[in-house]
C-alpha positions, 0 to 999 in steps of 0.5 A: 554098778552093773553086775552080770544079769540074772538069773544065775543057776547052779550046775553040777559036775559028773559026781553030782556036786555043785561045781559052777554058778552060771548065767546066760553070759557065762560062768560067774564062779566055780565052787571048789569040790572040797568046800564043805559048805559048797552046796549052801554057798552056791545056792546063796550066790545063785540067788544074789541078783534076785535078792538084791532086786527084792531088797531094792523093791522093799526099800522103795515100798518102805519109803513109800509107806513112810511118806504116805500121808494117811495116818502119818505124823511128823517125827523129830527127824523130819520124816513121816512115821507110823506109830507101830513101826518105830524102827523104819529109819534104822531098817532103811539105813541097814537096807541102804548099807547092804545095797551099797555093799552089793554094788560097791566097786573095787572094795571087797570089804565094803 
């Protein structure tokens, strides 16, 4: 799935409230002025492309670390493992779920 490329930025209205999230390609969304969490939500939305990119980079780094042959052993699940990082598989599953949710098509509850 291709989303509107970043960076995304917040824009303020004449009352200095965040009113829109914009990209170089146009408006991403509008923040309703009565939204009590509008400022915080707008910052999170504006950071979404960078957050997704960072999560994908982290996933690759964790996988590379997990598959590195230095000081590794073979776990029961067939993957190499690091003794001091026993939750690698669970972390990767969580990351995969979040990335899939961010890239889902047509399912707002993904």
